[in-house]
C-alpha positions as CSV (number, residue, x, y, z in Angstrom):
1,M,88.9,136.7,87.2
2,R,85.4,134.7,89.0
3,E,86.3,133.1,92.2
4,D,85.3,129.9,91.0
5,L,88.3,129.8,88.5
6,R,90.9,131.6,91.1
7,E,92.2,127.8,93.0
8,L,92.6,126.6,89.6
9,W,94.4,129.4,88.2
10,D,97.3,129.4,90.8
11,S,97.5,126.0,90.3
12,I,98.2,125.9,86.6
13,E,100.6,129.1,87.8
14,S,102.2,127.0,90.4
15,R,102.9,124.2,88.2
16,K,104.2,126.7,85.2
17,W,107.0,128.1,88.0
18,R,107.9,125.4,89.2
19,I,108.8,123.6,85.7
20,L,110.5,126.7,85.1
21,E,113.0,126.9,87.9
22,T,113.9,123.6,87.5
23,V,115.1,123.7,84.1
24,A,116.6,127.0,84.9
25,R,118.8,125.3,87.8
26,L,119.8,122.5,85.5
27,P,123.5,122.5,84.0
28,E,123.7,124.4,80.3
29,D,124.0,120.7,79.1
30,A,121.5,118.9,80.4
31,L,119.2,122.1,78.5
32,T,119.5,119.9,75.5
33,R,120.0,116.4,76.4
34,K,116.7,114.2,76.2
35,M,115.3,113.4,79.7
36,P,114.9,109.8,81.1
37,R,111.8,108.3,80.4
38,S,111.4,111.0,77.2
39,D,111.8,111.7,73.4
40,W,112.5,115.1,74.5
41,T,115.1,117.6,76.1
42,P,114.1,120.1,78.9
43,L,113.9,123.1,76.6
44,Q,111.4,120.6,74.5
45,L,109.4,120.1,76.4
46,V,109.1,123.5,77.7
47,E,108.5,125.0,74.3
48,H,105.6,121.6,73.8
49,L,104.1,123.7,77.1
50,V,104.8,126.8,75.4
51,V,103.1,125.7,71.9
52,A,100.4,124.0,73.8
53,E,99.3,126.7,75.3
54,E,99.8,129.6,72.2
55,Q,97.0,126.4,70.7
56,Q,94.8,127.2,73.3
57,L,94.7,130.7,72.8
58,R,93.7,129.9,68.8
59,E,90.8,127.9,70.3
60,I,90.0,130.7,72.4
61,E,89.5,132.9,69.3
62,A,88.1,130.8,67.6
63,A,85.1,130.0,69.9
64,E,84.3,133.7,69.9
65,K,84.0,133.4,66.0
66,S,81.6,130.0,66.5
67,E,78.7,129.2,66.2
68,G,79.4,127.0,69.3
69,G,79.1,123.1,69.3
70,R,79.2,120.6,71.7
71,H,81.1,119.4,74.7
72,K,82.8,115.4,74.2
73,A,82.5,114.8,78.1
74,M,83.6,111.4,78.4
75,V,86.5,111.9,75.8
76,F,87.6,115.1,77.8
77,R,87.3,113.2,81.2
78,S,89.2,110.5,80.0
79,A,91.8,112.9,78.6
80,V,92.5,114.3,81.9
81,W,92.7,111.1,84.0
82,V,95.1,110.3,81.1
83,L,97.0,113.0,82.4
84,R,96.5,112.7,85.8
85,K,97.7,109.0,85.9
86,G,101.0,110.0,84.2
87,I,100.2,107.5,81.1
88,R,102.4,108.6,78.0
89,V,100.3,109.9,75.3
90,P,102.4,110.8,72.0
91,P,101.4,114.6,71.3
92,S,99.9,115.1,67.9
93,A,102.5,117.2,65.2
94,T,101.4,120.6,66.0
95,M,102.5,120.0,69.4
96,R,105.9,118.5,69.2
97,P,109.0,120.9,70.1
98,S,111.0,121.8,67.6
99,A,114.7,119.7,67.0
100,S,116.1,123.1,68.2
101,P,113.8,125.3,70.7
102,A,114.4,128.7,71.7
103,S,116.2,129.6,74.8
104,L,114.8,129.0,78.3
105,P,114.9,133.1,78.9
106,E,113.0,133.7,75.1
107,L,110.8,130.4,76.2
108,G,109.6,131.9,80.0
109,T,108.7,135.4,77.9
110,R,106.7,133.4,75.2
111,W,104.6,131.4,77.9
112,E,103.9,134.7,80.3
113,K,102.7,136.2,76.9
114,A,100.2,133.3,76.6
115,R,99.2,133.4,80.2
116,E,98.5,136.6,80.2
117,R,96.5,136.8,77.5
118,L,94.7,133.5,79.0
119,R,94.6,135.7,82.5
120,Q,92.8,138.4,80.1
121,A,90.2,135.8,78.5
122,L,89.2,134.3,81.8
123,E,88.9,137.8,83.0
124,E,86.1,138.0,80.4
125,A,84.9,134.7,80.6
126,K,80.8,134.5,81.4
127,D,79.1,131.0,83.8
128,L,79.4,128.0,82.2
129,R,79.3,129.9,78.9
130,P,82.2,127.7,75.9
131,L,85.2,129.4,76.4
132,S,87.1,127.4,73.5
133,V,86.7,125.3,71.0
134,H,89.3,122.1,71.2
135,A,90.0,119.8,68.3
136,Q,89.3,116.6,70.3
137,F,87.2,117.8,73.2
138,G,84.5,120.4,71.2
139,T,83.6,123.8,73.5
140,M,85.1,123.9,76.6
141,T,84.2,126.1,79.3
142,A,86.4,128.2,81.6
143,D,86.7,125.6,84.3
144,Q,87.6,122.6,82.1
145,V,90.4,124.9,79.9
146,L,91.9,125.3,83.6
147,T,91.9,121.9,84.1
148,L,93.3,120.5,81.2
149,T,96.1,122.6,81.6
150,D,96.8,121.7,85.0
151,A,96.1,117.9,84.0
152,H,98.9,118.3,80.9
153,L,101.4,120.3,83.3
154,Q,100.8,117.7,86.0
155,Y,101.5,114.8,83.6
156,H,104.5,117.1,82.3
157,Q,106.1,117.8,86.5
158,R,106.7,114.6,86.8
159,Q,108.7,114.3,83.9
160,I,111.3,117.1,84.8
161,G,111.0,115.9,88.5
162,A,109.3,119.6,89.1
């Protein structure tokens, strides 16, 4: 992995493990009870994070077949700022968790598989060429993908108290 991406990678890995460890320490009945200041249960929150990263992988695959496009820098920077400030943004329909998410071990396995595929994509990332094509932000480089992922995890870390 490029050295300039390593710090962001380490940050998202640390955030992922803190979230998983926090949820794993919860009593069984708390896993399916809505959290304060949230419409989701802890398991639904983890499922949302897994689904978001799986979608990110589909966007990376789409970029490989794409002619390119443009990066919507102002929209991207605004979204990262909103997430870092903890301002609530309703997720798109494709990012909403199911009413009955999988178990924490199953979600952890899915998340680990998604992370491994992301790590592989980052290993192959070249300079500042687009790595991903995001529906709202257009083309994104590897560092932008990681910056968005880090901000997203930070936002949800606050919700779960990790």
